[in-house]
C-alpha positions in Angstrom: 0.1 -0.1 0.2 1.6 3.1 -0.8 1.9 6.2 1.6 0.9 9.5 0.1 2.2 13.1 1.2 1.0 15.0 3.1 0.3 18.7 2.1 2.6 20.3 3.8 5.2 17.1 2.5 4.0 18.2 -1.3 4.1 22.4 -0.9 7.6 21.7 0.6 8.7 19.8 -2.6 7.1 21.6 -4.3 8.7 24.9 -3.4 12.2 23.4 -3.7 13.6 26.0 -6.7 14.6 24.3 -9.9 18.4 25.3 -11.0 17.5 24.8 -14.3 14.8 26.8 -14.9 16.5 30.5 -16.0 13.0 31.6 -14.7 14.2 31.5 -11.0 17.7 33.2 -11.5 21.0 32.2 -13.7 22.9 29.2 -12.8 25.7 26.5 -14.2 23.0 23.6 -14.5 21.2 26.1 -17.5 25.3 26.6 -19.1 26.0 22.9 -18.9 22.2 22.1 -20.1 22.6 24.8 -22.9 26.4 22.8 -24.2 24.8 19.2 -24.2 21.5 20.8 -26.0 23.9 23.0 -28.9 26.0 19.6 -28.9 23.2 17.7 -30.2 21.6 20.3 -32.5 25.2 21.0 -34.2 25.4 17.0 -34.6 22.0 16.5 -35.7 21.3 19.6 -37.9 18.2 19.8 -36.5 15.6 22.0 -34.3 15.2 21.6 -30.8 12.5 21.8 -28.1 12.6 22.4 -24.3 9.7 21.3 -22.3 9.3 22.5 -18.9 6.9 20.4 -17.4 4.9 20.4 -14.3 6.5 18.0 -11.7 3.4 16.5 -10.6 2.1 13.9 -13.3 0.1 11.0 -13.8 0.9 7.7 -12.2 0.3 6.1 -15.6 2.6 8.7 -17.5 5.5 7.9 -15.1 5.1 4.1 -15.2 2.4 2.3 -17.2 3.0 4.4 -20.4 6.7 3.7 -20.4 6.5 -0.1 -20.0 7.3 -1.0 -16.4 5.4 -3.5 -14.7 2.7 -3.6 -12.3 4.3 -5.2 -10.0 8.0 -3.3 -10.1 9.0 -2.4 -6.7 9.7 1.8 -7.5 6.5 1.7 -7.5 6.9 1.2 -4.0 6.0 4.8 -2.0 9.8 3.9 -0.4 11.1 4.2 -3.9 8.3 7.2 -5.1 6.4 10.3 -4.0 2.3 9.9 -4.6 0.3 12.2 -4.3 -3.2 10.0 -4.8 -3.7 6.9 -6.2 -3.6 8.6 -9.9 -0.6 11.6 -9.5 2.8 11.8 -8.0 5.9 14.0 -7.9 7.8 12.4 -10.7 10.4 9.7 -10.8 12.3 10.8 -13.8 11.9 13.4 -16.4 10.6 10.7 -19.1 7.1 10.8 -17.5 6.8 13.7 -19.5 7.3 11.7 -22.7 3.9 10.0 -23.2 2.0 13.0 -23.4 4.5 14.4 -26.2 4.5 11.2 -27.9 0.6 11.0 -27.8 0.7 15.0 -29.5 2.6 13.6 -32.7 -0.1 11.4 -33.8 -1.0 14.4 -36.0 2.6 14.4 -38.1 2.0 13.2 -41.3 5.0 14.3 -42.8 8.9 14.7 -42.2 9.5 15.3 -38.9 13.1 14.9 -37.0 13.3 16.8 -33.9 15.6 16.9 -30.4 13.3 16.9 -27.4 14.6 18.3 -24.4 12.9 17.7 -20.7 14.8 19.4 -18.1 13.4 19.6 -13.9 13.9 18.3 -10.5 12.8 14.7 -9.6 11.9 13.5 -6.5 13.1 9.5 -5.0 14.6 8.2 -2.3 18.2 7.9 -2.1 21.2 7.6 -0.7 22.7 10.7 1.4 26.7 11.0 0.9 28.1 13.9 -1.3 27.4 12.8 -4.9 23.5 12.0 -4.3 19.8 13.5 -3.1 16.2 13.1 -2.8 15.5 16.0 -5.3 18.0 16.3 -8.4 18.0 17.7 -11.3 17.6 15.6 -14.7 17.1 15.6 -18.0 15.6 13.6 -21.0 17.0 14.3 -24.7 14.8 12.4 -27.6 15.1 12.4 -30.9 12.1 11.6 -32.3 12.0 11.2 -36.5 9.7 10.0 -38.9 10.5 8.6 -42.2 14.1 7.7 -41.2 15.8 5.6 -39.4 17.8 5.6 -35.9 20.0 3.2 -34.7 23.1 2.4 -32.9 25.7 4.1 -34.7 23.4 6.8 -34.3 23.0 6.6 -30.2 26.9 5.8 -30.1 27.4 9.4 -32.1 24.5 10.6 -29.4 26.8 9.9 -26.1 30.3 11.1 -27.8 28.4 14.6 -28.0 27.2 14.3 -24.4 30.5 13.6 -23.5 32.1 16.0 -25.6 30.0 18.6 -24.3 30.2 18.1 -20.5 33.7 17.4 -20.2 35.1 19.2 -23.4 38.3 17.8 -24.6 40.0 20.9 -24.5 39.3 21.0 -20.7 39.8 17.6 -20.4 42.0 15.7 -22.9 42.2 12.7 -21.3 38.4 11.8 -21.1 37.6 8.7 -21.7 34.2 6.7 -21.7 32.2 3.4 -21.7 29.2 2.0 -23.0 27.9 -1.0 -21.1 24.6 -2.9 -21.8 21.6 -1.2 -19.6 17.9 -2.5 -19.4 15.3 0.2 -19.7 11.5 -0.5 -19.8 11.5 1.9 -22.2 14.2 1.8 -24.6 15.4 -1.3 -26.8 19.8 -1.6 -26.9 19.8 0.4 -23.5 23.0 1.8 -22.4 24.9 2.9 -19.5 26.9 5.7 -20.3 30.0 5.9 -17.5 33.1 8.4 -17.7 36.1 7.9 -16.5 37.0 10.5 -13.6 40.0 11.3 -12.0 39.6 11.7 -7.7 41.4 13.9 -5.9 43.9 11.6 -4.5 44.9 10.8 -8.0 43.1 7.9 -8.7 40.7 7.5 -11.4 37.2 5.8 -11.4 34.2 5.3 -13.7 31.3 7.1 -12.8 28.0 6.7 -14.4 27.0 9.8 -16.7 24.0 8.4 -18.4 21.7 5.7 -19.5 19.7 5.9 -22.9 18.6 3.7 -25.8 16.6 3.2 -29.4 12.9 4.4 -28.5 11.3 0.6 -27.2 8.4 0.3 -30.1 5.7 -0.3 -27.9 5.9 3.1 -26.2 5.4 4.6 -30.1 2.7 2.4 -30.7 1.1 3.2 -27.0 0.8 7.1 -28.7 -0.5 5.7 -31.8 2.8 5.7 -33.8 4.1 3.3 -36.1 7.1 2.1 -35.4 7.8 1.2 -39.1 7.0 5.2 -39.8 8.8 6.4 -36.3 11.6 6.0 -34.4 13.7 7.4 -31.1 17.1 8.1 -29.2 16.2 8.8 -25.4 19.1 10.1 -23.5 18.6 10.5 -19.5 21.5 12.6 -18.4 21.8 13.7 -14.3 22.1 17.7 -14.3 23.7 18.0 -10.9 26.8 15.6 -11.5 27.1 16.2 -14.6 28.1 20.0 -13.4 29.9 18.2 -10.4 32.2 16.6 -13.3 32.7 19.8 -14.8 33.4 22.3 -12.5 35.4 19.6 -10.3 32.6 20.3 -7.2 33.3 17.8 -4.1 29.7 18.3 -2.6 26.1 18.1 -4.6 24.7 20.6 -1.6 27.2 23.7 -2.9 24.8 23.6 -6.0 22.1 25.2 -3.7 24.3 27.0 -1.1 23.9 31.0 -0.6 27.2 31.1 0.6 29.2 33.8 -1.3 31.8 33.0 -1.7 30.4 29.4 -3.0 27.4 31.1 -5.2 28.9 33.3 -7.1 30.6 30.4 -8.5 27.4 28.6 -9.4 27.3 31.4 -12.2 29.7 29.5 -14.8 31.5 26.8 -15.9 35.0 27.5 -14.9 36.5 25.5 -12.2 35.6 25.4 -8.5 37.7 27.1 -6.1 37.4 25.3 -2.8 36.0 27.8 0.1 37.0 27.2 3.5 35.5 23.6 5.0 33.8 23.9 8.0 34.5 21.0 10.4 32.1 18.3 10.2 30.2 17.0 13.5 30.0 12.5 13.8 27.0 11.3 15.4 26.7 7.3 15.9 23.3 6.0 16.5 22.3 2.8 18.1 18.7 2.0 16.2 16.2 -0.9 16.9 14.5 -2.0 13.6 11.6 -4.5 13.2 13.7 -6.1 10.7 16.7 -6.4 8.3 14.7 -5.3 5.7 14.4 -1.5 7.1 18.5 -1.8 7.2 18.5 -0.2 4.0 20.6 2.9 4.0 18.5 4.6 1.0 15.2 3.9 3.4 16.7 5.3 6.1 18.1 8.2 4.4 14.5 9.2 3.2 13.2 8.6 6.9 15.8 11.1 8.1 15.6 13.6 5.4 11.8 13.8 6.3 12.5 14.2 10.0 14.7 17.3 9.8 12.7 18.8 7.3 14.4 22.6 6.7 17.8 21.6 8.4 17.8 18.4 5.9 20.9 19.9 4.1 23.2 20.0 7.5 23.1 15.8 7.0 26.3 15.4 4.5 26.5 11.4 4.7 24.8 8.4 6.6 26.2 5.3 6.6 25.1 2.1 8.3 28.0 0.2 10.5 26.9 -2.7 11.1 24.0 -4.8 11.5 23.3 -7.5 14.3 20.1 -9.8 14.6 18.6 -10.4 18.1 20.2 -13.7 18.4 23.8 -12.7 17.5 23.7 -9.9 20.6 24.8 -10.9 24.1 21.9 -11.6 26.5 22.8 -8.2 28.3 22.3 -6.0 25.2 19.4 -7.6 24.2 17.9 -7.5 27.4 19.1 -3.6 27.7 17.7 -2.6 24.6 14.7 -4.5 25.1 14.7 -5.8 21.5 11.7 -8.9 20.4 13.2 -12.0 18.4 12.8 -10.6 15.1 14.6 -7.3 15.5 17.8 -6.2 14.6 20.2 -3.5 16.1 21.6 -1.2 13.4 24.8 1.4 13.9 23.9 4.3 12.2 26.6 7.2 11.6 25.6 10.6 10.9 27.9 13.1 9.4 26.7 16.6 10.2 27.9 19.1 8.2 26.2 23.0 7.5 28.2 24.6 4.3 27.7 28.2 6.4 28.3 27.7 9.8 30.1 25.6 12.8 27.4 23.4 14.5 27.9 23.5 18.1 27.4 20.4 20.2 23.9 21.0 21.7 23.1 21.9 17.6 24.2 18.4 16.9 23.0 16.3 19.7 19.8 17.7 18.9 19.8 16.9 14.8 21.0 13.3 16.0 17.7 13.4 18.4 15.5 14.3 15.9 16.9 11.6 13.3 16.7 8.9 15.9 13.4 9.7 17.3 12.2 8.9 13.6 14.5 6.2 12.7 14.2 3.8 16.2 11.7 1.5 16.8 12.9 0.0 20.1 10.7 0.2 23.6 14.3 2.3 25.4 15.1 5.2 24.0 18.7 6.7 24.1 18.9 10.4 23.7 21.4 12.8 23.7 20.1 16.0 24.3 17.8 15.6 27.4 
């Protein structure tokens, strides 16, 4: 059974600024989006249409019409943000494509256009320096009538996106790879990874995008004949793309109000580190009802909800250990008053505001708010009293 957002939760989600939208002011995400779009236009010599759609979408458009199965786990409210049985906050910008495809039924002549769908998406995610619960994404779909689009065009699309995000003039040693990846609405799906250099000098493969050829079933679902229509679809995480381009170490910096950071979010020049405030760590000994609840993304989402407007203080959330009641000493089980099916989870919070230093009292109060939201045991162990 899905849990629905409260009016307050929905209002908070909708109030979040979309950094990719120029109407809210300039931002580096917009500059990078423009470069990616322009790169694909030059490659294909096609026009581009940008669609800024409401983040509230029909659940059917987010899932059913994109080929997701009825029992797909991502439909669960632990993963997605449902407003009602038929409406949700989109979990990907692809949710705008079914209606757009419907609008092409009357196109009878030659057609070749790039459709750009940027915006904020809402889903459960881990808490660390590269993930956030409401990231920015852009869907880039080239739709063509009376012409073929296949693996060769998909390869050139990926190459153009990498070149736009990491220009060879600035990143001469950039490498990328494509590996097979299944998506419900594409055929020949690929995951696009780039090899990036870490601060310690090591190199690591990071996912940049996912893409594929638009599946014929998706076209047919909108009344488009796959014998006449073809398409390429690519989903790009804009936050990660900007972080890679500028060398930004923490995703929270993209929304920072700190003057020395905010001014750097207006261009695509390399990020110049601003003084880093000390982090505060707090370890929590939680009792959860089942081992399945010991999921870093689920706990992270609950922690964000508990902290509300102060959620950006949480730099990381890590599960250090999970121990069943049977594996604990009897004295510990008695002290925690654990049931036989319950588990003890050692959870580490890393608290680090970007604009100030936390006092011990503030850190303890934040720790206790998270603890109360996550703990399922009968005994409370609070820090702030």
